N, C-alpha and C positions, 0 to 999 in steps of 0.2 A: 599229880599236884594240880590242885584247882587254880584257875587264873586269879591273880591279885588286881584289886582295884586301887589306883593310886589315889592317896589322900589328897585333900585340897591343898595341903602345904607341900607340894612337890618342890623339887629343885629347880623345876622350869620356871616357876613364878617369880616375879620380881619382887624383891623386898619393899616394903613400904618406906617412904622418905621420912625418916625419923628426925631429920634436922628442923623441920618446922613444927613448932608446938601449937596445939589447936588453941584457938582463941577462946577463952572462957566466955560463957553467955553473959555474965555480969558486965563484962568489958563491952559488949555489943550493946546492951541496955543503956549503959552510961553514955556511950558514944551517941545513940539515937536521942537520948534525953538532952544532951548538950547541943545537938543540931537542932532540935525543936525549940529549945530556950534561945539560941542565937537567932533563928528565923523570927520568933516573936519579938526579940528586941529589935531586929531590922524593921519589921513592920511598924513597931511603935515610932521608931525614929523617922521613918518615911511619913507616917501619918502626922506627926508633929511639924515637919517640915511644910507639908501641904497646908496645915492650919496656919502656920506663921505666914506662908505666902498669900493665903486669902485673906488674912487680917491686914497685911501690907497693901494689898489692892483695894480693900475697902476704905482704909485710912486716907490713901491717895485720892480715891472717889469723893470721900467726904470733904477733904481739904481742898478740892477743886470748886467748891460752892463760892458763889460771889457774895451772896448775902444770906442772912438768917433764914428766910422763908426757903430758899433753895436748899439750905442745909437740912431743914426740917422735912423737906419734900425727899431728899435723898435718903435720909435716915428711915423714913417710913417705907421706902421702896426696897432698902436692904432688909428690913424686918419682915416685909410681906413675902419676899421671894425665899428666904431661907427659914 
């Protein structure tokens, strides 16, 4: 009798864990999409916060003018720098 070759499904191999269901590809895509949307929202909010902070600084700078001539000079300086 010729020697036999064991099949790849021998009794010595461990069975696969069937308790964990594979994650569908669509769920992964939706998760990535939501992460991108949340990141974009966060960047938008941070950008608005910086814009408001800059506007407050500019308003305080202009409010510190003693007279109309100094106010106009400060307004020109803000327009030329940004």
